[in-house]
N, C-alpha and C positions, 0 to 999 in steps of 0.2 A: 503494498499500500503506498504512495506517496506523501509525502512528508499537507501536499493540500487537499485529500487526499482524510486523512487522517485528521487533519482538522476542520470538513469538513464536517465526520460524520459524529464529532463532541459537539460540535455550534448543536447537529438539525437532531441530535441524540437529545439534548439537553436546551432548546431553543427557549424557551416556554421559562429553564431559569435564570439566567441567561441575558434576555429581556428581563424579568422582574426585579435582576439586581441588579441591573440597570438605570431601573428604573428613582429605587430604594437610594440607589444611593445618585441621584440627583433632588434627590425626596429632602438629605441629609442637609443640603444645601440652606433649606429653606427652615429645618428645627429653630427653633426658641432655647437652643439649648450652646450652651456651651463647646469649642473647640474639640475639646480631652473625649467628652462625653460624643460627637458627632465621628468624631478618625477612630474612636476608638468600634465601634457600631460602621465606622464603612473596614475597617480592619477586618471582622467577620464576613465583608459580602466577598472580599477576593478572598479569603480563606476559605469560605466554601466553593466558588470558581473554581479560584485552584487545587482543589482539591477535585474538580467536575475531568480538568487534566493532564490532570497529573500523571496516574495509570498509563494511560499512550504516549507520554515522554518519555526521548529518552533517557534525559538527566535523570530516573531512575536507577541509572547504572555509571552514575559518575560520580566518583573518587578522587577530583584533579581538581578543582574550582575555578575548568576556565573562564568558565561566563564572569569571575570574580576578576578578571581582569582589562576590563572594559569602566568605561563612565556611567558612572548611577548616579544618578538626581537622585535627590531627595528633598523632604523638607524638610527642617526647619524644626516644626516640629515631633519631626521621625526621627531627629537629630540628636532632641533633648531625650524621645523614649530607647535609642540604643546608650546616651551617655549614662541613664538613668541603669539601667541593664549590663553597661560595664565598669561602672563605677567607676570613669577615663572624663576628662572633663571637655568639652565639648570647647570649642576656637568661635568667634563671629566671625562667619565668615562672606565670602563679600556677594553678594546675591548675583544668582542667572536671572537676564532676561527672555523670559522664553516665548517674545516677541518678535526675538530679530534671530533669523540662522543662523549666520554666524557669529548668536554665544554660542549657540548648539554647534555648531563647528570645531568652534576653538575650545570645548569641553571637550569633544572624541579627541580631538586633535592631542590635547592635552598628557590624558589620562587613562586612553587608551593603553595597552601594553605592560601596567602599572597595576598592582594586585591591591587589590581593598585592604585597609587596613586593620579588618578584621579576618582576613584569609590565615589561618594556621594548619599549616600542615597540614594542606587541602582540601580543609574543613571552614564554613563559615564559624565564627567562634563569640555567634551573639546571635545563631541562628535564629532561637526563640522572642528577636525585636528586630526583625531582617529590616529592609526598609520591604516597601509596596513593591516597590519597581521589581524586584528579586524574590516577590513570591506570585508577580505575575509571566518568569522569566521561566519557559518556559520549551525548548529545541522539538520540534519535532520531527527530526529527519530519525531517518533509523538505525541510525545506532551517534555515537558521540567522537566522529573523527572533524567533520567536521569544526565543530565547536572548541576545538585545541590552532586557536590562532597562532600560538607562543610557537609554539613545533615547529610547524608544520611552517613558520615562516609566513603566511598569509592575512596580515590585518584586516585584507578586506574581504576574506573570508565569505558566503553570505550564509547563512542560517539562516533555516526554513525556524523562527518561532511561531508560534502559537501569539495571534491578534488582538491585544488588550485592548485595542489604542479608546476607545469610547470609552471604557471605564478610566482610560488612565486619566484622558480628560478628564471628567471626569471628579478625580485623586486629583489635579492641578486645582482646579476652579473650586475644590471646597477647601482647601488648602492657601492661593493665594485669595478666597477671599475671607479668611479667618484672617488675617495678615501676616502670613507663613509667608514663608523667600524657600527658592532654591541653590543649592548649587553640590557638590560633585558632594559625597560618602568624606574624602582625601580633603578638601578642604574645612571640615567641620571637625574630622577628627587624621589629624597632616602625620604621619606613619612616622615611627621611629626613627 
């Protein structure tokens, strides 16, 4: 089965759940609750949808953390949660401007190939508090060969990921409207 066929089958099988979750994520923006409540509800939605994709993703066979060598845009709220979990002090990172494509390209160029601060022995040391983008990152390839951009020396290798883009936009809106800012995880937590 091709990666696109795998993605399509997951979406077809769980279309109602995906649509309901996306609607729920958008409704969170309008709740008269604080950002902590809304963000934690959003994490529940993200984890539920990730649970639908995980069984068919090749990531379950990965023990090397290749995706942890990519730029990872996180919100300041997520950085605060990681700081609490890891007991590590976060820095005041420069904000990423999601409206300008050159900001995204600069971010990717700056951090691609650099291991995440929290990658330890090929494993995520903050897995329970990992960022939303990490929770939604699934390779739909049939094996993990293309994920190994460092070893194969092809940083522009295309890996067929599951498309969570509509949910990613809802995530960004929730945090931006909550007054948060975005930066790469390594900007909030520079490597030691």
